C-alpha positions in Angstrom: 239.1 184.8 55.5 235.9 183.1 54.7 234.9 180.2 57.2 236.0 177.5 54.8 239.4 179.2 55.0 239.6 179.6 58.6 238.5 175.7 59.1 241.4 175.0 57.1 243.8 177.5 58.3 243.0 176.3 61.8 243.7 172.4 60.5 246.4 173.1 59.0 248.0 175.2 62.2 247.4 172.7 64.4 248.3 169.0 62.3 249.9 169.8 59.1 252.9 171.5 60.2 254.2 168.4 62.1 252.1 166.1 60.2 255.6 164.8 58.6 258.5 165.4 61.5 258.6 161.7 62.1 260.3 161.4 58.7 263.5 163.3 59.5 265.7 162.9 62.2 268.3 165.8 63.8 271.7 166.3 61.8 274.0 164.7 64.7 271.5 161.6 64.7 271.7 160.5 61.2 273.0 156.9 61.4 276.4 157.1 59.8 277.2 153.2 59.8 274.5 153.2 57.6 276.0 155.8 54.7 279.8 154.4 55.6 278.3 150.4 54.3 277.2 152.3 51.6 279.8 155.0 50.5 281.7 151.4 50.7 280.0 149.3 48.0 279.8 152.3 45.6 281.6 152.7 42.5 283.6 155.9 41.9 281.2 156.8 39.3 278.2 156.1 41.6 279.8 158.7 43.8 279.7 161.0 40.9 276.1 160.5 40.4 275.6 162.0 43.9 277.8 165.4 43.7 276.8 166.4 39.6 273.3 167.3 38.3 271.9 165.3 35.2 269.4 165.0 32.9 266.0 163.4 33.6 264.5 161.0 31.5 262.4 163.2 29.0 259.6 160.7 30.1 259.7 161.4 33.9 261.2 165.0 33.7 258.6 167.7 35.4 260.3 170.8 34.5 262.4 171.6 37.4 265.5 173.2 38.1 267.3 170.2 38.4 267.9 166.6 39.0 270.1 164.2 40.7 270.7 160.8 39.4 271.4 159.0 42.9 272.5 155.2 42.7 269.6 153.3 42.5 271.6 150.3 42.3 272.0 150.8 45.6 268.6 151.9 46.3 269.6 155.7 46.4 267.1 157.7 44.8 267.6 160.7 42.2 266.6 163.9 43.5 264.3 166.5 42.2 264.8 169.8 42.5 262.6 173.3 42.5 263.1 176.8 41.9 261.0 179.4 43.9 260.4 181.9 46.0 257.9 181.7 46.4 256.0 178.7 45.4 257.0 175.8 43.5 258.0 175.9 39.7 257.8 173.3 37.4 255.6 172.6 34.1 252.9 171.5 36.1 251.5 175.2 37.3 251.4 175.1 41.6 249.8 178.1 43.7 251.3 181.4 43.5 252.1 182.2 47.0 252.7 185.7 48.1 256.1 187.2 47.6 258.9 187.0 50.2 259.0 189.9 51.0 255.1 190.4 52.0 256.3 186.8 54.0 258.6 189.4 55.9 256.2 192.1 56.2 254.0 190.1 58.3 256.9 190.2 61.4 255.1 186.5 62.1 257.5 183.2 62.4 253.9 181.4 62.0 253.2 182.8 59.0 256.4 182.3 57.7 256.6 178.5 58.6 253.1 177.9 57.5 254.4 179.5 53.7 256.7 176.9 54.5 254.5 174.9 55.1 252.5 175.4 52.0 255.9 175.2 49.4 256.7 171.8 50.5 252.9 170.7 50.4 253.0 171.9 46.6 256.1 170.3 46.2 255.2 167.0 47.2 252.3 167.4 45.0 254.5 168.3 42.4 256.9 165.1 42.5 260.0 167.6 44.3 262.3 166.4 46.7 264.4 170.2 47.2 262.9 172.9 46.9 265.5 176.0 46.1 264.3 178.1 49.4 264.1 180.3 50.9 265.9 183.2 49.7 267.8 184.7 52.5 270.2 187.3 51.1 269.9 190.7 52.5 268.1 193.4 51.3 270.8 196.1 50.6 270.2 197.2 47.7 266.9 198.4 46.6 268.1 198.7 42.5 268.8 194.3 42.9 267.2 192.9 40.5 266.4 190.2 43.2 265.9 191.9 46.0 262.4 191.7 45.5 263.1 187.8 46.2 264.7 188.3 49.8 263.2 188.7 53.3 264.0 192.2 54.1 267.3 194.3 54.9 267.6 193.0 58.7 269.7 189.4 59.3 267.7 189.0 62.1 264.4 189.6 60.5 265.5 187.9 58.0 267.4 184.6 59.5 264.2 184.7 61.7 261.7 183.9 59.2 263.8 182.4 57.2 264.4 179.7 59.4 260.7 179.6 60.4 259.6 178.7 56.5 262.6 176.0 56.6 260.9 174.4 59.6 257.7 174.1 57.6 259.2 172.8 54.8 261.2 169.7 56.3 258.8 168.8 58.9 256.5 168.4 55.2 259.7 165.5 54.4 260.6 168.4 52.4 264.5 169.4 51.6 265.2 173.1 51.6 268.0 175.1 50.6 268.9 178.2 51.1 270.0 180.1 49.2 272.8 182.2 48.3 275.7 182.0 50.0 277.6 184.9 50.5 277.1 188.3 49.4 274.9 187.9 46.6 272.9 191.4 47.1 273.4 193.7 44.2 273.7 192.5 40.6 277.3 192.9 40.8 279.6 189.9 40.3 282.8 191.1 42.1 282.1 191.4 45.7 284.3 193.0 48.4 283.0 193.1 52.7 284.7 193.5 55.0 285.0 190.4 58.2 282.6 192.1 60.4 280.1 193.1 58.4 280.6 189.9 56.5 279.5 187.6 59.8 277.4 190.0 61.4 274.8 191.4 58.2 275.6 188.6 55.7 276.2 185.4 57.0 273.9 185.7 60.4 270.8 184.3 58.2 272.4 181.4 57.3 273.9 180.9 60.8 269.6 180.8 61.2 269.0 178.6 58.8 271.4 176.3 60.0 270.3 176.1 63.2 266.8 175.1 62.1 268.4 172.0 60.7 268.5 173.3 56.9 269.3 170.3 54.1 271.4 172.2 52.0 273.1 175.9 51.1 273.3 176.7 47.6 276.4 178.7 47.3 276.0 182.4 44.8 277.8 183.3 41.6 279.4 186.2 42.8 283.0 186.8 43.6 283.4 186.7 47.7 286.7 189.4 48.0 288.7 188.3 44.8 287.0 184.0 45.0 284.4 182.6 43.7 281.6 182.2 46.3 281.5 178.6 45.1 285.4 177.9 45.2 285.2 180.1 48.7 287.1 177.6 51.2 286.7 180.8 54.1 283.4 181.1 53.1 282.8 177.0 52.6 284.8 175.5 54.6 286.1 178.0 57.5 282.4 179.8 58.2 279.7 177.0 57.0 282.2 174.1 58.2 284.2 175.4 60.8 282.4 178.3 62.8 278.6 177.9 61.9 278.6 173.5 61.9 276.9 173.0 59.2 276.3 169.6 57.8 274.5 169.2 55.1 275.4 169.8 51.6 276.4 172.7 49.7 275.1 173.0 45.8 276.5 175.6 43.3 273.8 178.2 41.8 273.7 176.9 38.1 276.9 177.5 36.0 278.2 178.4 39.6 281.2 176.2 39.1 284.3 177.8 37.3 286.9 175.1 38.7 287.0 171.5 38.8 289.3 172.1 42.2 286.0 174.0 43.7 285.4 170.7 45.4 288.7 170.7 47.3 287.4 174.0 48.7 284.9 172.8 50.1 281.8 172.6 47.3 280.1 169.4 47.8 277.6 169.7 44.4 277.9 170.6 40.8 274.5 172.2 39.3 273.2 171.4 36.4 275.8 169.5 35.7 275.1 168.0 32.4 273.3 170.9 30.4 270.2 170.5 27.9 271.3 171.1 24.8 269.0 173.1 23.1 269.3 175.3 26.3 270.4 179.0 25.3 272.5 178.8 28.1 274.3 175.3 27.2 277.5 176.9 25.9 277.7 178.7 29.2 277.5 176.1 31.8 280.9 174.1 31.3 280.3 170.5 33.5 283.1 170.1 35.4 282.2 166.9 37.2 282.4 165.3 34.2 284.3 161.7 34.3 283.5 160.7 30.6 285.2 162.2 27.6 282.0 164.5 26.1 280.3 162.7 22.8 278.4 164.4 20.3 279.0 168.4 18.7 279.9 171.1 21.1 276.7 173.3 22.2 275.8 176.5 20.0 277.6 179.7 20.5 275.4 181.7 23.2 272.4 183.0 21.2 272.0 186.5 23.5 268.7 187.4 22.0 267.6 183.4 22.7 268.7 184.4 26.3 266.7 187.2 26.9 264.0 185.7 25.9 263.9 182.7 27.8 264.5 185.2 31.0 262.1 187.4 30.2 261.2 190.4 27.8 261.3 194.3 29.5 258.2 195.7 29.0 257.6 198.9 27.5 257.0 200.9 31.4 260.5 199.3 32.8 262.7 201.9 30.4 265.5 199.3 30.0 266.0 195.6 28.9 265.3 192.6 31.1 267.6 189.1 31.1 270.3 187.4 33.4 273.5 189.4 32.7 276.4 186.5 31.5 278.9 188.0 33.8 277.5 185.7 36.2 279.0 183.1 33.5 282.4 184.3 33.0 284.7 182.2 30.8 287.4 180.2 32.7 290.9 180.1 32.4 291.2 176.5 33.7 288.6 174.2 31.9 290.1 170.7 32.6 287.2 168.3 34.1 287.2 165.9 36.4 288.2 163.1 34.9 291.5 165.3 34.4 291.6 166.2 37.7 291.8 163.0 39.1 294.2 161.8 36.8 296.8 164.0 38.0 295.8 163.1 41.3 294.7 166.9 42.2 291.2 165.3 43.4 291.2 162.1 45.4 288.8 159.4 45.7 288.8 160.3 49.5 287.5 164.1 48.4 284.9 162.6 46.6 283.8 160.6 49.2 283.5 163.2 51.5 281.2 165.1 49.3 279.1 162.2 48.1 278.7 161.9 52.1 277.3 165.2 52.7 274.5 164.4 50.0 273.8 160.7 51.4 273.5 162.0 55.1 271.0 164.3 54.1 268.7 161.2 51.9 268.8 159.2 54.6 267.9 161.7 57.0 264.5 162.7 55.6 264.0 158.8 54.8 264.0 159.0 51.0 265.8 155.5 51.1 263.1 153.8 53.1 259.5 154.7 50.6 259.6 158.1 52.0 260.2 160.2 49.0 256.9 161.2 46.9 258.1 162.1 42.8 254.8 161.1 41.2 252.4 164.2 40.3 249.5 163.8 42.6 246.7 166.7 43.1 246.9 169.9 44.7 245.1 170.7 48.3 244.3 174.0 46.6 242.0 174.6 49.7 244.3 174.3 52.2 247.1 176.1 50.6 245.1 178.7 49.5 243.8 179.5 53.5 247.5 179.9 53.8 247.9 182.2 51.1 244.9 184.5 51.6 245.8 184.6 55.4 250.0 185.5 54.6 248.2 188.5 52.3 246.4 190.0 54.8 248.7 189.8 57.5 251.8 191.4 55.0 249.3 194.1 54.4 251.0 197.9 55.6 249.1 200.4 56.2 251.5 203.4 55.4 248.6 206.8 55.7 245.3 206.5 57.1 244.4 210.5 57.4 241.0 211.0 59.0 240.5 207.6 59.5 239.7 207.5 55.6 240.4 203.6 55.9 238.1 201.2 56.4 235.5 202.1 53.4 232.1 203.1 54.9 229.9 200.4 54.2 227.1 201.9 51.9 229.4 204.8 50.5 230.2 204.6 46.7 233.5 203.3 46.2 235.8 204.0 42.6 238.2 201.0 42.3 240.8 202.5 39.7 243.3 200.8 37.7 244.5 197.0 36.0 245.3 195.6 39.5 241.7 196.2 40.9 240.2 194.0 37.8 243.1 191.3 38.1 244.7 190.1 41.2 249.0 191.2 41.1 249.3 187.8 41.9 253.3 187.1 41.0 254.3 190.6 40.0 257.0 189.8 37.8 259.2 187.0 35.6 261.3 185.0 37.8 261.6 181.6 39.8 258.3 181.4 41.5 255.0 179.5 41.0 253.2 180.9 38.0 249.9 180.7 39.6 246.9 178.7 39.3 244.5 181.7 37.3 241.3 179.5 38.4 242.0 180.5 41.7 242.0 184.0 41.1 239.3 186.7 42.2 239.8 190.1 41.6 239.7 192.6 44.5 236.8 194.0 42.2 234.9 191.2 42.2 236.1 190.0 45.8 234.4 193.5 47.1 231.3 193.2 45.3 230.9 189.8 47.2 231.8 191.0 50.6 230.0 194.9 49.9 227.0 194.1 48.3 225.0 197.2 49.7 227.2 199.3 48.6 228.0 200.7 44.9 231.2 199.7 44.1 232.4 201.1 40.5 235.4 200.2 38.1 237.5 201.9 35.3 240.5 199.8 34.1 242.3 203.5 33.7 245.5 201.5 32.0 243.9 198.6 29.9 246.9 196.0 29.7 245.3 193.4 27.7 243.9 196.3 24.8 241.4 195.9 22.5 241.6 193.6 19.5 242.8 194.7 16.0 239.9 195.5 13.6 240.1 193.7 10.4 239.8 196.9 8.8 243.4 197.8 9.8 245.0 194.3 8.7 245.8 194.2 4.9 248.2 191.9 2.3 249.1 192.7 -1.3 246.3 195.5 -1.1 244.1 192.6 0.2 242.2 192.2 3.2 243.4 190.0 5.7 247.4 188.7 6.8 248.4 186.1 4.7 249.6 182.9 7.0 252.0 180.6 6.1 252.5 177.2 7.6 255.1 174.9 7.9 254.1 173.0 5.0 254.3 176.6 3.0 250.7 176.3 2.1 249.2 179.4 2.2 245.5 181.0 3.7 244.4 184.5 4.6 243.2 185.2 7.7 240.4 188.2 8.5 241.5 188.8 12.1 244.2 187.8 14.2 242.7 186.2 17.1 243.0 182.6 17.6 242.3 181.7 21.3 240.2 179.8 23.4 238.0 182.1 24.3 236.6 182.8 21.0 236.5 179.1 19.9 239.6 179.9 17.7 242.5 178.0 18.9 244.3 176.3 16.1 246.0 172.6 16.7 248.9 172.1 19.2 252.6 173.0 17.8 251.0 174.9 14.8 254.1 176.6 12.8 252.7 179.7 11.0 254.3 183.4 9.8 251.6 186.2 9.0 252.9 188.7 7.3 251.0 192.0 5.7 249.9 195.4 6.8 248.9 197.2 9.8 247.4 200.6 9.5 246.9 203.0 11.8 244.7 205.9 11.6 247.1 208.9 13.2 250.4 209.3 14.3 250.9 208.1 18.0 252.4 206.1 20.4 250.6 202.7 19.8 250.8 199.7 22.2 250.9 196.4 20.2 250.2 193.6 22.7 250.8 190.0 21.5 249.1 187.7 23.5 250.2 183.8 23.2 249.9 180.5 25.0 251.2 176.9 24.0 253.5 178.5 21.6 256.2 180.8 21.6 255.9 183.9 19.2 257.8 186.8 17.8 256.2 190.4 16.5 258.0 192.4 14.0 257.0 195.9 12.9 258.6 197.6 9.1 261.2 194.3 9.3 262.3 195.1 13.1 261.7 192.7 15.9 260.1 194.7 18.9 258.9 191.9 21.1 258.8 187.9 21.5 258.0 185.8 24.6 259.8 184.4 27.2 258.6 181.1 27.1 261.6 178.1 26.2 261.8 176.0 24.2 260.2 172.4 26.1 257.8 174.3 28.1 260.2 174.0 30.5 258.9 175.3 34.0 255.7 176.1 32.7 256.2 178.9 30.7 254.5 177.9 27.8 251.8 176.7 28.8 251.0 179.7 31.6 250.6 183.1 31.3 253.9 183.9 33.5 256.9 186.2 32.1 255.9 188.3 29.7 253.8 191.2 30.8 253.1 193.1 34.0 249.6 191.2 34.4 248.1 188.0 32.0 245.3 189.4 29.6 242.0 189.3 31.2 241.6 186.0 29.5 244.9 184.6 30.9 246.9 184.4 28.1 250.6 186.0 28.5 250.9 189.0 27.1 254.2 190.4 25.6 253.6 194.5 25.2 255.2 197.1 23.3 255.1 200.6 23.0 256.3 202.0 19.4 255.6 205.3 17.5 253.7 204.7 14.3 253.1 207.4 11.4 249.8 207.4 9.9 249.4 204.7 7.2 250.4 201.0 6.8 253.6 199.2 8.4 254.8 195.6 7.4 253.7 193.5 9.9 255.3 189.6 10.8 254.2 187.6 13.3 255.9 184.1 14.0 255.2 181.1 15.7 257.6 178.5 16.7 257.6 174.4 17.4 257.5 173.7 21.7 257.0 170.2 23.4 254.1 171.8 25.6 251.3 169.7 23.0 248.6 172.6 24.4 246.5 174.3 21.9 247.8 177.6 20.3 246.5 180.6 21.5 247.9 183.8 19.3 246.2 187.5 19.4 247.0 190.6 18.4 245.7 193.3 20.5 246.4 197.0 20.5 246.0 200.7 23.0 245.5 203.3 20.5 246.8 206.7 21.9 242.9 207.9 21.4 241.5 204.6 23.6 244.2 205.3 26.7 243.0 208.8 26.6 239.6 207.5 27.1 240.1 205.1 29.5 242.0 208.1 31.8 239.0 210.4 31.4 236.5 207.5 32.3 239.0 206.4 35.6 238.9 210.5 36.3 235.1 210.7 35.9 234.5 207.8 38.1 236.6 208.9 40.5 235.2 212.5 41.1 231.5 210.8 41.3 232.1 208.4 43.6 232.9 209.2 47.4 235.9 207.4 47.6 238.5 206.4 44.9 240.9 203.3 46.0 243.7 203.7 42.7 245.6 200.0 42.6 248.9 200.7 41.4 252.0 198.3 40.3 255.3 197.6 39.9 258.1 195.1 38.2 261.4 195.2 38.6 262.1 198.9 37.2 262.3 201.5 36.9 264.0 201.9 40.2 262.3 203.5 42.8 259.1 204.9 40.9 256.2 203.1 39.8 256.2 202.1 36.4 254.4 204.6 33.2 252.1 207.0 33.9 250.2 205.9 37.5 251.7 209.1 39.4 250.2 211.1 37.0 246.7 208.9 37.5 247.2 209.2 41.1 247.6 213.0 40.6 244.5 213.7 38.3 242.5 211.2 41.1 243.4 212.9 43.6 242.2 216.2 42.2 239.0 215.2 41.5 238.3 213.4 44.9 239.9 214.8 48.2 239.2 211.1 49.3 241.7 209.1 47.1 243.3 205.8 48.5 246.1 204.0 47.0 247.2 200.6 47.0 250.1 199.3 46.0 251.4 196.2 44.6 255.1 195.8 44.8 257.7 194.7 46.4 260.3 197.6 47.0 259.7 201.2 48.0 258.5 203.6 45.4 259.0 207.5 45.2 255.4 209.0 46.4 255.5 212.4 44.9 251.8 212.8 45.6 251.6 211.4 49.3 250.5 214.7 50.4 247.9 214.6 47.8 245.8 211.1 49.2 244.3 210.2 52.5 245.4 206.4 52.3 247.8 203.9 51.3 248.3 200.7 51.5 251.0 198.1 50.6 249.7 195.0 49.9 252.8 193.7 48.0 252.2 191.1 45.6 249.5 189.0 47.1 249.5 185.6 45.5 246.3 183.9 44.0 244.5 184.4 46.8 244.9 188.3 46.9 242.0 189.5 45.7 239.6 188.4 48.7 242.5 189.6 51.0 242.6 193.4 50.0 239.0 193.2 49.7 239.4 192.3 53.2 241.6 194.6 54.2 239.6 198.3 52.6 236.4 197.1 54.1 237.7 196.3 57.9 237.3 192.5 57.4 240.6 192.1 58.2 242.9 194.4 60.0 246.1 195.2 58.4 248.9 194.5 60.9 252.0 194.1 59.0 255.4 196.3 59.4 257.7 197.4 56.8 260.7 195.3 56.9 262.9 198.1 54.6 263.3 201.5 55.4 261.2 203.4 52.8 263.4 206.2 52.1 262.0 209.6 50.5 264.8 209.6 47.6 266.7 206.5 45.9 269.9 208.6 47.1 269.1 208.2 50.7 270.3 204.5 50.6 273.6 203.4 51.7 274.2 201.4 47.9 273.0 204.2 45.7 274.1 207.1 47.4 276.4 209.4 44.9 278.9 210.2 47.4 279.7 206.2 47.1 279.6 205.0 43.4 281.5 201.9 45.0 278.7 200.8 46.7 276.7 200.5 43.4 276.1 197.3 41.5 278.4 199.1 38.6 280.9 199.5 41.0 284.5 200.8 40.3 287.1 199.3 38.4 284.8 196.5 38.2 284.2 195.8 42.2 281.5 196.4 44.2 282.5 197.4 48.2 280.0 196.9 50.8 282.0 200.0 52.0 278.8 200.8 54.8 279.7 198.1 56.8 277.5 197.1 58.7 274.9 200.0 58.6 273.0 198.7 55.9 269.2 199.7 55.6 267.6 201.7 58.9 271.2 201.5 60.4 272.6 204.0 57.8 269.8 206.3 58.1 270.2 206.6 61.9 273.8 206.7 61.5 273.7 209.8 58.8 270.8 211.0 60.4 268.6 210.7 57.0 265.0 211.0 57.5 263.2 208.3 56.0 259.3 208.9 54.4 258.8 205.1 56.3 260.4 204.0 58.9 261.4 200.2 59.5 259.4 198.5 61.1 256.6 200.7 60.4 252.7 200.1 60.0 249.8 201.3 61.1 246.3 199.7 62.1 242.6 200.4 62.1 242.7 200.1 66.0 245.4 202.0 68.4 247.7 200.2 70.7 249.8 201.2 74.2 253.1 199.7 75.3 254.3 200.0 78.9 256.4 198.4 81.7 259.4 197.2 80.0 261.6 195.0 82.4 264.8 193.5 81.4 266.9 190.9 82.6 270.2 189.2 81.8 269.5 185.7 80.9 272.1 182.9 81.4 274.6 182.4 78.1 274.9 186.4 78.0 271.0 187.4 76.7 268.7 188.9 78.0 264.5 188.2 79.2 262.5 191.4 78.2 259.2 192.0 78.6 256.9 194.7 77.7 252.9 195.1 78.3 250.9 195.5 75.3 247.4 197.1 75.1 244.8 197.5 72.4 242.9 200.7 73.7 241.0 200.8 70.4 237.6 199.2 69.5 238.3 196.7 67.2 240.9 193.8 67.1 243.6 193.9 65.6 247.7 192.7 65.5 250.6 194.5 66.9 254.6 193.8 67.0 256.5 194.5 69.7 259.9 195.8 68.8 263.5 195.0 70.3 266.5 197.2 69.7 269.6 197.0 71.2 271.8 200.1 71.6 275.0 200.5 70.8 277.8 200.0 73.7 279.1 203.1 75.6 282.1 202.4 75.3 282.9 201.3 72.1 286.0 199.2 71.0 288.9 200.5 68.8 288.4 199.6 65.2 284.5 198.3 65.8 281.6 199.1 63.9 278.5 199.4 65.9 275.0 200.7 64.5 273.5 203.5 66.6 270.8 200.7 67.2 270.2 197.1 65.9 266.6 194.8 65.9 267.2 192.6 68.5 264.2 190.7 69.1 260.4 190.8 67.6 256.8 189.3 68.5 253.5 189.5 66.9 250.4 189.2 69.0 246.3 189.4 68.6 244.5 191.5 70.8 241.1 191.9 71.3 239.9 195.6 72.1 240.8 196.6 75.4 243.0 193.3 76.1 246.2 193.8 77.3 248.8 191.0 77.6 252.4 190.9 78.9 254.8 189.6 76.0 258.3 188.1 76.5 261.0 188.4 74.8 264.5 186.8 74.4 267.3 188.6 73.2 270.0 186.2 71.8 273.3 186.3 73.6 275.0 186.9 70.4 273.5 190.4 69.6 275.6 191.6 72.6 278.3 190.5 70.6 280.6 191.8 67.5 282.4 189.5 65.2 287.0 190.4 66.0 288.4 190.6 62.9 292.0 190.6 64.7 290.9 187.7 67.3 288.4 185.9 64.5 285.9 184.9 67.3 282.6 186.5 68.7 283.7 189.1 71.3 281.4 190.8 74.0 281.8 194.7 74.5 282.1 195.6 78.4 279.8 197.8 80.2 275.8 198.0 80.0 273.5 198.7 77.0 270.4 199.8 76.4 267.1 198.2 75.5 264.3 200.2 73.3 261.5 199.2 72.8 258.3 200.1 70.4 256.4 199.8 67.0 259.1 200.9 64.4 262.9 201.9 64.5 261.5 205.1 65.0 258.9 205.1 67.2 261.0 203.1 70.0 259.0 204.8 73.5 260.2 203.0 76.1 263.7 202.1 77.7 265.4 199.9 80.0 269.1 199.2 80.8 270.9 195.5 81.0 274.4 195.2 82.4 
């Protein structure tokens, strides 16, 4: 971290995290009399406007996920809700932050809280009141399309990091909405979980969020034990309200309401309410809380192609389709609306008032009725937030292998940086609900290393060119003549000799240009060609030989900034910042019909559109150049990347690239930009491996500093890194009922509480890298563990940690609780569970006594029969170490 960033981060740490704390009061101290008075003055329709989403006027709309109208007559303001994680997603770009799995890998509640501060500061700058995060589901199934959004596989780690993020966000006067309640931990929409596992694993992070004072909770799409989560009274009433004492409001996930009577079962608010009629989702999302007869034509039937395009396309390396599973929006058997329910008395005004009270309570609690809300868009604190993002990326680095001390790199020795994510920072990884990032903030690892190590020979080879080269004019023709024929919206025709209309070459097209280009693409030889449709400021479709092969993922209207900013369609944007729809296609030598269409949007940005390619010859040449660069350098560092698929594998030919590089250079290091484990068939052939996650905008300097030793990796794995996909409980071939596909349409979490490392321990499966694992450039020793009971049934643990190496570094003291020797009949226990942790910084030779608290709940189990928490009899063994498989110290507590 440079001194400018260090100063900025120190300022944030000491002042900004508490600068807004005076705005909010604890949930139990809200002025209920004020709320009563307001509710008595409201009409039924005004109360409804507090519990159903609406459409914000177009002139004010910021492209956020949701909008609550409020009651302007009484001074009750509207609420804007924006997606994440990470960051804040509106039509105005926010800074890309470190992936949530990376935040979890810091094992630092301070880092998590500071990320919350950065998220909330972005939100306030972008005019947002409610951030739809943290994502505190469990990383139970690494094939789950949104597992990368979680905070890991352990409920204690997940809950502690989520609670810290909430504190950071809400201290800035922004409401947090923890999601998704509950058991949204696979791609299945019909989940069955036993009550012990439900309480101890899946509800536990939400308990931590509630204790942190979270304003709101989002219920999930899936059915839980046969009943939709957003209409599940056992979950919403019994667990959230009665058992956990939640006082905030409960919002449906967008389109998660399937019956108006969900209100009677504990739901507070329907989102999105009124859907944009131009959205491909309009026909899927039914507005149940409507009280006014519908007007205008019904929405058009679902356009599956448009839906898939809006949600982002698959890239060739993923070997599968992308987009949203429409099973999240099943056809509803009872289309009755609030108008019908009020008329027949099945929903009373008292119930509507109760729901409105939950929402109004948080509006009052956060001071939004007292002028402390901010809806204007103002400049973001790029430096202050950037300092947080860079430090998080550094703290998240997990050193997985360091044979012979290959890292840090030796000053003055030549190094080859290989791979596209060495030349561009892999800031956001994949499409989804997160900040798109600010390209001007993004410095590549290559550029950062050259700046930080001026005396070192730094070579670069892209190996796999994800931007490609502009197709030469000689390859484009129409009707036997050079160039492609362009037909604009008026029908006039022109001929373009080349297809490259960008700001880079000064040839971008006027805003809202609508055109179709047709002609022939002539390829020089048979082979596998990669075509790159690169755009910004428009939507576009590419067809070859009459067949659509790719389209952009941007939705009409520049919602979420996905037209103005390159966000969804490629592993990386182009090197000049365009969205990048990459497709692989087998072509024979000769001419092929080509068509490219652009379509209207409302971004008012210049239209940029370009068609690049990567020929078989070019790809072979790039690979050979990379191998040659590695062979001629002292050390080779191969940067590899992932998206969502293929599961548990690096996309494309990256495994082969690593193997080929390692074959010519024995000093090969691999840098991973991923968010889930991948197979490592090459692990014994390389000397070093660093997991850097998806780093956020400031990741380039962070990665360079880790490699150079200017920052010391101290992160730990927030999940178990197995040797094979089959080793995990949710993907075990012996248990198909656990998979997202399930059996007979049902997914059963039959592993119970044995999630992640607990399963590996119970089944005695050796992982590649265990939960909580991570090396350092220094060495640590732990000693003198002491454990004593504390008031309330918990325990206090102390352990001495010493830095025995030559450089400063961070260590995480991890405390695990062993299962009781005498287990109550019918109760499931993992061999051991994480019970406490703390990350500390130590100078060389420094020793510190670390004190940790095991909460009483860690000693308890959920009794299914008695429906309450119980404590088993007998003493328990407490283990302390630096990973779930390296626990060198133990002590017994009674």
